[in-house]
N, C-alpha and C positions, 0 to 999 in steps of 0.2 A: 516301411523303408522310405527314406527321404531321397527324392531325385536331386541330383547334383546339377546346379545351373552355373554357367560361367559367371565370373565376377571380375571386376576390374582390378581388384587386389590380388588376383591370382588364386583366390580360394575356391574357385569353381572347378570346372573340368580340367584335369591335367592328363596329358598324354603320357603313358607309361611305356618307354621304349626299353628294349632288352639291353642293359649294360652288362659288361663282364663283372662278375662278383669281385669285391675287393679282396686281395690276398693279404693276410695279416703279415706276410713276409715283407710287404712294402711299407708297413706302418713303422713309424719311428721318427727320428729327427733328421732325416736325410736333408741335404741342402736342396732348396727348391728355388733358388734365385729370388726374384722379386715378387713372386706370387703372394697374394694376400692370405692372411690367416684369419680364420673364422672360428667363432665360438658358439656352441649350441647347448643350452641348459634346459633340461626337462625336470621340473619339480612335480612329482606325482603325489598320490595319496600315501604311497608306501616308500617310494625311493626318490633320491636326488641324484641325478646323473648329468655329467658334463662331457662333451667332446670338444676338443680343439684340433682343428684340421687345416691343411692347406690344399689348394686345388692341385690335382696331379698334372702331369705333363700332357694328358689328353685334353687339349683345349676345346675339343668339339663337344665334349660331354661334361656334366657336373660330376665328375669323379674326384675323389680326394684321398689324401693320405693323412692319417691320424697322427698327431704329434704329442698329444697328451690326452688323458681321460681320468675321470673320477666317478665313483659310485658308492653311495652310502644308503643303507636302510635307515630312514628317519621316522617313518610311521606318522607322518603329519596328520593323517585322518583318523588316528586312533581315538575311539570313543565318539567320533563326530555323528554317527548314526543315532546315538542315544541323546546327545546334548544339543546338536545343531551348531556347535562351535568348536573351533580348534582350541585344544587345551594349552596351557602355558608350558607344560613339559614338552609337548610335541613341537611347539613353536620354538622353544629353546634348542632342542635337538636339531631342528631344521636350520635355524640361523647358524649354528656352529658349522654345519656342513656347507652352507652357502658362503661362509667366510673363507673356507678352503677354496671353493670354486673361484671366488673373486681374486684371491691371491694367486691362483694358477693363471687366470686370464691376464692379470697385471704383469706377472713374471714373463709371460709369453708375448706381451706387447699387443694383445688382441684388441682391435678397435671395433670390428664388425661382430657384434654379439646379438643373439636373440635368446631371451630367457623366457620360457613359457611355464605357466602353472595350470593344472587341469582340475579334476573333479573336487578335490578337497577345498581349494580356494574358490571354486565356482559355487559350491553349495553352502559353505560355512557363513554364518551370520557375521562373524568377525573377519571374514576373508579380506575385505578392503583394508581394514586396519592392519592386518598382517603384512599385506603388500606394501603398505607405507612404511612399516617397521623394517622390512627387508631393505627397502631403498635407503632408509636413514642409517642403518647399521652396516650394510655391505656395499652400497652403491649399485646394486643390481636392480634393474627395473623389470619387474615380473609382468608379463603379458598373460592375463588370464583368458585363455582361449576357449572358444565355444567347442562343443562336441563335434561339430561338422569340421572345424579346422583341425581338431585332434585326429579325427579319422583320416583326413586328407594327408596330414603329415606322416602318420603311420604308414599309409599305403605308399607314399612317395619314398620313405626311408627303406621300404622293403622291395622297391621296384626291380632291383637287379636279380631277384630270385623268382620273378614271375615267368612262367613258361611262355615263350613267345608264341607257341603253337596253340595254346589253350584258348577256347572260345569264351569261357567264363571262369573267373577266379574269385574266391572269397578270401579276402585278407582280414585277419582280425587280430586285435591287440588286447589282451586281458590285463587290465590295469588294477590299481589298488581300490579305486572307488567307483569305476565304471568300466565297461567293455565296449570298444568301438569296433564296428564291422563295416567293410567296404566291399561291394560287388563291382568287379572290374570285368569289362567285356571288350572284345575286339572292336575297333572303330571302323565301321564300314565293312563291305564285302570284299573277299579276295578277288582281285582282278587278274586278267592274263594280259601278257604283252601283245600289242596289236598285231605284230607280224609273226613272231615265233610261236605264239600260243602258249609259251611257258608262263607259269604262275609268277606274279610279282612277288617281291618280298613280303613277309607277313605284315599285315596292317598293325599299326600301334594300338595299344590298349588304352582305354579311357574309363574313369570312374563312372559308373551307372547310377549307384545309389548308395546310401549309407545308413547305418542304424547305430544308435548308442543306447545301451541299457544300463540301469543304475545299480549294477552289480559288479563289483570287483573283488579281489581276494580279501581286502580288509572289510569292506562293508557286508559282504556275504558271510564271512567267518563270524562276525558279530551277531548274526541272527541265531546262532546255535551256542550251546555251552562249550567251554574250552575243551572239555573232555566228557563225552556222554556216559563213560563208565565201563562198558563192555564192547567187544567187537561188534556184536549184533546191534547194540544201541548206536554205535558210532556209524555203522552202515545205514541205519534208519535216518540219522541226522544228515548224512551225505545225500540220501534220496530226497529229503526235504529241501535241501539246498539246491539240488538239481532241478526240482520241480519249480522253485521260485524262478530260476533262470529260464526254463522252458516256457513259462507263462508269458515271457516278453518276446519270444522268437517267432510268433505267428507270421509277422510281416516278412521275416527273413526267408522262411521256407518258401514262400510264393515267388521269391526272386531267384531261386537256385534251380539249376538244370541237372539231370542225372550225371552228366560229364563234368561237373564242377570240380576245379582244382582247389585245394585248401592250402593256405599259407598262413601259418600262425606265429605271432611274435609274443613275447612276454617271458618273465622268469618261470612261470609255470610250464610253458611248452619246452623251453630249453632244458629245465631241470628233468622233466620226464624223459626227453630224448636222450639226455646224458645217462640217466639211470638205465634206460632201455638198451643203450649201447654197452652197458657194463663198465662204464668209466669210473675209476676210483677217484679221479680228480677231473674237475670240469676242464674241457679243452675246447675253446671257441672255434678253433680251426677245424675240428672234427664235427662239431654240432651244427654250426651255421651252414644252412643249405642242405642238410641231410634229409632224407626221406624216411618217414616212420609209418609203419602199419597202424591204422587207427585201432584195430583190434588189440594190438599190443599195448597201446597207450591206455585204452580203457581198462584192460586187465590190471595194469600197473596202478591205475588210479584207484581201483577197488581194493587192491592190496594195501595202498597207503591209507585209505579211508578206514580200514579196519584196525590200524595200529593206534596206539596211544601217542600223544604228542612227545612223550619222552622216548618212545621207540623210534619214532620218525627222526627225532633230533640226532639219533646215533647213526643214521644212514649217511654215508659220504655223499656229498652233493645236495643233501637237504639241510642238515644241521639245525641248530637252534633258531637261526634267523627265519627259516622257512617252515619249521615244524608245525606251527599253529595256523599257517595260511595256505600251505600247499594243497590241503584237501578241498578248500573253497575254490581254488583255482582249477582242481581236477573236475569239480562239479560243473563249472562253467564250461570247461573244455569238452567234457562228455556230452553236455547239452548241445553244443555247436556241432559236434561230430555226429550225433544222432540226427540233427536237423538236415545236415548235408548228405549223409549217406555215402560219403566218399571213402574209398578203401585206404587211402593214404593221406599224409600231411607233410608238406614241406616246412621245415623248421627255420625260423628266422631269428638270429641273435642280433637284431637291429630294429630300428623303429623310429620314434619321434625325433630323436637327436639327429639321426642321419637324414630324416626328411627335412628338418630345419636347415641343415648344411646344403643340401641339394637345392632347396628353395632359394636360399640366398645366392648361391653360385649361378643358378639359372637366371635369376633376375639381373645379376651383374652382367652376365654374358649377353642378355637380351638388350641391355642398355649401353653395351659397349660400342 
């Protein structure tokens, strides 16, 4: 695990204070006076996601109201692990999605935008050329961020769901080309008031260390055949994927304590949580922040791994977009659950985009 050191650019230690979770009921186009509008774009190996938001009426914290959003599966990193380059088809799909994002930002009059790209653009030999093409064709300036910054933003985006009483929390985000993990601990010891002897409010939390592994749902899925053929062969392929991930987690296990809390973000986690809840249609309001038993998620992962891609595609909540990738995500998730030994997992339908928004708002408030 990498220890996090403070940086002048704000990419080092961040204090994680318990904010009230955002209610989707407050999201929309409500009038917010003269408050600034911000844009956050996250271009990953599998998805292109955009959030446009305004700072909420809570001027003391970097809370926000979402006024527009966009998400599309682009599979930018498709075939990257075999060729080392982004394919023309993948780049064309991604450019089409980014054009939509640029139009939304222009229509909303957003001038404060941060657009980040992660593992696919980091590792592709033609990544720099693609970034230049994006700017020329859409006007969006992609910032290819480091794994450390990716982990920081993911943790910052999920901070409202961190239990203020927990002594140590593992926040993880399963991406398309990599998985980022952050260990967050309480900053300092709990103190007591000098005269009354009553405990002071819980100390804020701070990032202690981070780890990035080169396995995400796309890169890991491409290590095995699309369909191994039978249920037993599919489960054997699942076990091999899980072993590949587990081989990278040695440093992580040494950072965890028996009472560690888990907070997981990604489409894999939210999809499994939705299926575990028996939802016919995905409902962010019910999934985001829910607590799931790890034993239930592992059993569900094994069930999905035994099915053919066609069978998984027919499951509401999985569908054809996730049918060939969800098993790889399950393998990553189960490896993390085994490493932690935690009995439950807090589910987060949020991540890098929310972290970008909070980071921009916090910086503006600090400079005000």
